[in-house]
C-alpha positions in Angstrom: 105.8 107.8 41.6 104.7 105.3 44.5 106.0 105.5 47.8 106.8 102.5 50.1 108.7 101.1 52.9 111.0 98.2 53.5 111.6 97.0 56.9 115.2 94.9 57.2 114.4 92.5 59.9 118.4 91.8 59.7 118.8 95.0 61.5 115.8 95.9 63.6 116.7 95.7 67.2 113.3 96.2 68.7 114.1 99.7 70.2 110.9 101.4 69.4 112.5 104.6 68.5 110.2 104.5 65.5 107.2 104.3 67.5 108.3 107.2 69.9 109.2 109.1 66.7 105.9 108.6 65.3 104.0 109.5 68.5 106.0 112.8 68.8 105.8 113.9 65.1 101.9 113.4 65.0 101.3 113.9 68.8 99.5 110.3 68.8 97.7 110.0 72.0 98.6 107.5 74.6 97.0 104.1 74.0 97.0 104.0 70.2 99.8 103.8 67.5 100.3 104.7 64.0 103.5 102.3 64.2 104.4 99.5 66.6 106.8 96.8 67.1 105.7 93.2 67.7 107.8 91.1 69.6 107.9 87.1 68.9 109.7 84.6 71.2 110.6 81.2 69.9 111.8 78.0 71.4 112.7 77.2 75.0 115.6 78.9 77.1 118.4 78.6 76.4 117.4 77.7 72.8 115.3 80.7 72.3 115.1 83.7 70.1 113.2 87.0 69.9 111.9 88.6 66.7 110.9 92.1 66.1 108.7 93.3 63.4 107.5 96.9 62.7 103.7 97.1 62.0 101.9 100.0 60.4 99.6 101.0 57.2 100.9 99.3 54.4 99.6 102.0 51.8 98.2 99.4 49.6 97.8 100.1 46.1 94.2 98.5 46.3 93.3 100.0 49.8 89.9 98.7 51.2 90.0 101.3 53.8 89.4 103.8 50.9 86.9 101.8 49.1 84.6 101.4 52.3 84.9 104.8 53.7 81.7 106.6 53.0 82.7 110.3 53.0 86.1 110.2 51.2 88.0 110.6 54.5 90.5 108.3 53.4 92.1 108.7 49.8 95.1 107.7 47.8 97.3 110.5 46.6 99.1 110.6 43.4 102.1 109.6 44.7 100.6 106.3 46.2 100.3 107.5 49.8 97.1 106.4 51.8 96.2 109.7 53.7 93.1 110.8 55.7 91.3 113.9 56.6 90.0 113.7 59.9 87.7 116.9 59.3 85.5 114.5 57.2 85.4 111.2 59.2 82.3 110.2 61.0 83.9 107.5 63.1 82.0 104.5 61.7 85.0 102.3 61.9 84.2 100.6 58.7 87.7 101.5 57.5 89.1 99.6 60.6 86.9 96.6 59.4 88.0 96.5 56.0 91.9 96.8 56.9 93.6 93.3 56.9 96.4 94.7 58.9 94.7 96.4 61.8 96.5 99.6 60.9 93.8 102.0 61.8 92.6 103.3 65.1 90.1 105.8 66.7 92.0 108.8 68.1 90.5 109.3 71.5 91.0 113.2 71.3 89.2 113.6 67.9 86.9 110.5 67.9 87.9 110.2 64.1 90.0 107.5 62.5 93.8 107.7 62.1 96.7 106.0 61.0 100.3 106.2 59.3 100.1 108.7 56.7 103.7 108.0 55.6 104.5 111.6 57.2 103.1 113.2 54.1 103.9 116.9 55.4 107.7 115.8 55.6 107.8 114.1 52.2 106.3 117.1 50.7 109.4 119.2 51.9 111.5 116.6 50.7 112.2 115.0 54.2 112.1 111.4 55.0 109.3 110.1 57.4 110.2 110.4 61.1 110.5 106.9 61.7 113.1 106.5 58.9 115.1 109.4 60.4 115.2 108.2 63.9 116.1 104.5 63.4 119.4 103.6 64.8 120.1 100.7 62.6 118.6 102.1 59.3 116.3 99.4 59.4 113.5 101.2 57.9 113.9 102.1 54.3 111.4 104.5 52.4 111.2 105.9 49.0 109.9 105.6 45.5 109.3 102.1 44.3 109.0 103.0 40.6 112.4 104.7 40.7 115.0 102.2 39.8 117.7 103.9 41.3 116.1 104.8 44.6 117.6 102.5 47.4 114.3 101.0 48.3 113.9 99.8 44.6 117.5 98.3 44.5 116.7 96.4 47.9 113.5 94.9 46.2 115.6 93.8 43.3 118.5 92.3 45.3 116.8 90.5 48.2 113.6 88.4 48.5 111.0 90.1 50.3 107.4 89.1 52.0 104.4 91.2 52.6 101.6 90.6 55.2 98.6 88.7 53.8 99.6 88.6 50.1 96.1 86.8 49.7 93.9 89.6 50.4 95.2 91.3 46.9 95.5 94.7 48.5 99.0 95.1 46.8 100.7 96.5 49.8 103.8 98.5 49.6 105.4 97.7 52.9 108.0 94.8 52.4 109.8 92.7 54.8 113.3 91.2 54.6 113.9 87.9 56.4 110.8 88.4 58.3 109.6 85.4 60.6 106.4 84.0 59.5 105.0 84.3 63.2 105.8 88.0 63.1 104.0 88.8 60.1 100.9 86.7 60.6 98.9 86.6 63.8 97.9 83.0 63.2 100.5 80.9 64.2 100.5 82.4 67.6 97.8 81.5 70.2 95.5 84.4 70.7 94.8 85.2 74.4 91.5 87.0 75.3 93.0 88.4 78.4 95.8 90.1 76.9 96.5 93.4 79.2 96.8 96.4 77.3 96.6 100.2 77.5 93.5 100.1 75.6 91.9 97.7 78.3 92.8 100.5 80.7 90.4 102.9 78.7 91.4 105.7 76.3 88.8 107.4 74.2 86.6 105.1 72.2 88.1 102.2 74.0 87.2 103.4 77.5 84.4 100.8 77.7 87.0 98.1 78.4 88.1 99.9 81.7 85.2 98.7 83.5 85.6 95.1 82.3 89.2 95.3 83.7 88.0 97.0 87.1 85.3 94.1 87.5 87.4 91.0 86.6 90.8 92.2 88.2 90.3 93.5 91.6 93.7 92.0 92.7 96.1 93.1 90.0 98.9 91.1 91.6 97.0 87.9 91.0 96.0 88.9 87.5 99.7 89.2 86.5 100.3 86.0 88.2 97.7 84.2 86.1 99.2 86.0 82.8 102.5 84.6 83.7 101.0 81.0 84.0 99.2 81.1 80.6 102.5 82.5 79.2 104.3 79.3 80.4 101.7 77.2 79.0 101.8 78.6 75.5 105.4 78.2 75.4 105.1 74.6 76.5 102.4 74.1 73.7 104.2 75.4 70.6 107.3 77.2 71.8 105.9 80.4 70.4 104.2 83.3 71.9 103.6 87.2 71.5 105.6 89.0 74.2 104.7 92.4 73.0 102.3 94.0 70.6 99.9 96.9 70.2 96.6 96.7 71.7 93.8 94.7 70.1 90.9 96.9 69.0 88.5 94.5 70.4 84.7 94.7 69.2 84.5 97.9 66.9 80.9 97.2 65.8 79.1 96.1 69.0 75.4 95.9 70.1 74.4 98.8 68.1 75.1 97.2 64.7 73.7 93.8 66.0 70.4 95.8 67.0 70.4 97.8 63.7 70.6 94.7 61.5 67.7 93.3 63.7 65.2 96.5 63.5 66.3 96.9 59.9 65.2 93.0 59.4 62.0 93.8 60.9 61.3 96.9 59.0 62.1 95.4 55.6 60.5 92.0 56.3 57.1 93.6 57.4 57.1 94.9 54.1 58.4 92.0 52.0 55.8 89.8 53.6 52.8 92.3 53.0 53.8 92.4 49.3 54.1 88.8 49.0 50.6 88.3 50.8 49.3 91.0 48.4 50.5 88.9 45.3 49.1 85.8 46.8 45.6 87.3 47.1 45.1 87.6 50.7 43.2 90.7 51.7 44.6 91.9 55.1 42.5 95.0 55.5 43.1 98.6 55.7 43.6 98.7 59.6 46.0 95.7 59.6 47.9 96.9 56.7 48.4 100.4 58.2 49.7 98.7 61.2 52.2 96.7 59.0 53.5 99.9 57.6 53.5 101.8 60.7 55.5 99.2 62.4 57.7 99.0 59.7 58.4 102.8 59.8 59.0 102.5 63.7 61.6 100.0 63.4 63.2 102.0 60.4 63.5 104.8 62.6 65.2 102.5 65.6 67.5 101.4 62.7 68.5 104.9 61.9 69.0 105.7 65.8 71.1 102.8 66.1 73.2 103.6 63.1 73.8 107.1 64.4 74.6 105.8 68.0 77.3 103.6 66.6 79.3 106.4 65.2 82.1 108.1 67.1 81.1 111.2 65.5 77.3 111.2 65.5 77.2 114.8 64.8 78.4 114.4 61.3 75.9 111.6 60.2 74.7 113.8 57.6 78.0 113.5 55.9 77.0 110.1 54.5 74.3 111.8 52.4 75.9 115.2 51.8 79.6 113.9 51.0 79.1 110.3 49.8 81.7 108.2 48.4 79.6 105.9 46.2 81.8 102.8 46.4 81.0 102.5 49.7 77.9 100.2 50.5 77.6 102.4 53.8 76.4 105.0 51.5 74.3 103.0 49.0 72.8 101.4 52.0 72.1 105.0 53.5 70.4 106.0 50.6 68.5 102.9 50.5 67.2 103.5 53.9 66.0 107.2 52.9 64.2 105.8 49.8 62.6 103.2 51.9 61.4 105.5 54.5 59.9 107.9 51.6 58.3 104.9 50.1 57.0 103.8 53.3 55.5 107.4 54.1 54.0 107.5 50.6 52.3 104.1 51.0 50.8 104.9 54.6 49.5 108.3 52.9 47.7 106.4 49.9 46.1 104.1 52.5 44.9 107.0 54.7 43.6 109.0 51.9 41.8 106.2 50.7 43.4 105.9 47.4 43.2 102.2 46.8 43.0 102.2 43.0 45.7 100.8 40.7 48.2 103.3 42.6 48.1 101.2 46.0 49.3 97.6 44.5 52.0 99.3 42.5 53.2 101.2 45.7 53.2 97.9 47.5 55.3 96.3 45.0 57.8 99.2 44.7 58.1 98.9 48.6 58.7 95.3 48.5 61.5 95.8 46.0 63.2 98.3 48.0 62.8 96.2 51.0 64.6 93.6 49.4 67.4 95.8 49.0 67.3 97.2 52.6 67.4 93.6 53.8 70.5 92.6 52.1 72.7 95.4 51.5 74.5 95.1 54.8 75.9 91.5 53.4 77.8 93.7 50.7 78.8 96.2 53.1 80.4 93.2 55.5 81.9 91.9 52.2 84.0 95.3 51.7 85.1 94.8 55.2 87.9 92.6 53.7 89.8 92.3 57.0 87.1 89.9 58.3 87.3 86.9 56.3 84.2 85.1 57.6 82.2 88.1 56.2 83.2 87.2 52.7 80.8 84.2 52.6 78.5 84.3 49.9 75.9 82.6 52.0 76.1 86.1 54.0 73.3 87.6 51.7 71.1 84.6 52.0 71.5 84.9 55.7 70.4 88.5 55.8 67.4 87.8 53.4 66.2 84.8 55.5 66.4 86.7 58.7 64.3 89.5 57.3 61.6 87.2 56.1 61.7 85.2 59.4 61.5 88.6 61.4 58.8 89.9 59.3 56.8 86.7 59.3 57.2 86.6 63.1 55.9 90.2 63.6 53.1 89.6 61.1 51.8 86.6 63.3 51.7 89.0 66.5 49.8 91.6 64.2 47.6 88.9 62.7 46.6 87.9 66.5 45.7 91.5 67.4 44.0 92.4 64.4 42.4 89.2 63.8 43.3 88.5 60.2 41.9 85.6 58.2 42.8 82.0 59.2 43.9 81.5 55.5 46.3 84.3 55.8 47.5 83.0 59.4 48.0 79.5 58.0 49.9 80.9 54.9 52.2 82.8 57.6 52.5 79.7 59.8 53.6 77.3 56.9 55.9 79.8 55.4 57.6 80.5 58.8 58.4 76.6 59.1 59.7 76.7 55.7 61.9 79.5 56.3 63.1 78.1 59.7 64.1 75.0 57.9 66.0 76.9 55.2 67.7 79.3 57.7 69.1 76.1 59.5 70.3 74.7 56.5 72.1 78.1 55.2 73.9 78.3 58.7 75.1 74.6 58.5 76.5 75.3 55.0 78.1 78.4 56.3 79.6 76.6 59.3 80.3 73.0 58.2 81.7 73.4 54.7 85.5 73.9 54.5 86.2 77.6 54.6 89.0 78.9 52.2 90.9 81.1 54.7 92.4 80.0 58.2 90.8 83.1 59.7 87.2 82.0 58.6 87.8 78.6 59.8 88.6 80.0 63.4 85.5 82.0 63.3 83.2 79.1 62.3 84.9 77.1 65.0 84.2 79.9 67.9 80.7 79.7 66.7 79.8 76.1 67.0 82.3 74.8 69.4 84.0 77.9 71.2 83.1 81.1 72.9 79.7 81.6 71.2 78.7 77.8 71.1 76.0 78.1 73.9 74.6 81.1 72.6 74.4 79.4 69.0 73.1 76.1 69.9 70.7 77.2 72.7 69.7 80.6 71.6 69.8 80.3 67.7 69.0 76.8 67.1 66.9 75.7 70.2 65.2 78.8 70.9 65.1 80.6 67.6 64.6 77.6 65.3 63.6 74.3 66.9 61.1 75.5 69.4 59.1 77.5 66.8 59.0 74.7 64.5 57.7 72.4 67.3 55.2 74.9 68.6 54.0 75.7 64.9 53.6 72.1 64.1 51.8 71.1 67.3 49.6 74.4 67.9 48.7 75.1 64.5 47.2 78.6 64.1 46.1 78.9 67.7 47.0 82.3 69.3 49.2 81.1 72.1 51.5 78.7 69.8 51.7 81.6 67.3 52.9 84.0 69.8 55.4 81.8 71.5 56.7 80.9 67.8 56.9 84.5 66.9 58.8 85.6 70.2 61.3 82.5 69.6 62.0 83.5 66.1 62.7 87.2 66.9 65.2 86.1 69.9 67.0 83.7 67.4 67.2 86.3 64.7 68.9 88.8 67.0 71.1 86.3 68.6 72.2 84.9 65.2 72.8 88.6 63.9 74.9 89.3 67.1 77.1 86.1 66.7 77.8 86.8 63.0 78.8 90.4 63.7 81.0 89.7 66.9 82.6 86.5 66.2 84.7 87.7 63.1 86.0 90.7 65.0 87.5 88.7 67.7 90.1 86.9 65.3 93.3 89.1 65.4 94.7 90.7 62.3 98.2 91.8 63.5 
């Protein structure tokens, strides 16, 4: 048994009865939706037409939201329905990043994720979903796809249908008859940053947008006039525009996630470089190594604090460890951070109690190996977020590792200045940092300049090097974070002033590159 939907676009009149019935059935709060109707207008009056498309969860056979959920709050039932349990949800928003269809939202009343669950409670009683019952044109058909005698199976056999984003290989079970391409895909239609929606007005998790609206639009009338002008420009450009849609989700992972990646890079990079210098034969001294390990522990603590702060249900953060879903890289990374903290604590204790026999080098080596995992696991987490194409790049692993090494080398230069480590060690760090800066710039060049396999990823790359983030990228990341440190390190050698300037520039560049790589893909509309 596999329940699914067919939307017959030949019949849909865009009346929103399905949206209202869904809200009534599930008491969905104002500003968020489990099912919604998208309006597309094409052509120029009088030769124009409006298309309607009902959008919702696709109840995928291979649901990426289920795979990435760290606490099993999302699950696939035996009948194929993708359901959720808000009693387990921690509000990490990873499921929203993984869904290619923008079907999930944060419930402003419970601060947990929610979506269409096929009215599972009705199905269990032998009833149809609320949206199916209320549709006046019978444009929504629900049923068992595996039953050849069901209406949905007969329609699939008789008529050609399309699904949204088949390239994602999620095997969605929401099919459309005679759907317009612009309706099922957000890409043919220009996306506007100033689309005024109920989430902009501030609802629960999305209340942060209310301040922006109030600040930018003291005169609401002039604001609406500006929207009308831009509508006209879009119609003149390609004759196609979205005239009605659900609110965009905005930046789900904001400064907290960018900050946690940055602090995690410093924490892991410090230990990676300490282990590497130990292998190279540099004796940093006990006090210097204590400073390095203590610094790593401090930034690991900040990482944990930022991770918890980003949750919409921070009171449930321990669920990641106590109720783990092991396919999720959030769980694997969480346990990696715990192990890393334990290894760092053991390493610090070994130093403090003076055990510097064979145990200490082994402990440093183990800490270095765990640090590699801590540095790169976020790349695998982002890869599980299949809704964001730019994060699927294999170069993201190198990006995370290089940023960790850059941050670690920069902080070690600062520690080295304060603790007067040997000139040989400082010169090694200086040379290594210069090499890492070149490799980092090359890695970003490869990631942005080479052709991307999908339109979403291409749009994200353009946004970084020539769009919204171009100034931050060229001035902040490349000029301040790469070119300036290279020039200073080359010119000043191992002079303290030069090392300090270079270290600060590198740390700024690492943070800004993390911010851009986290935020930019989230600005691509998915529905």
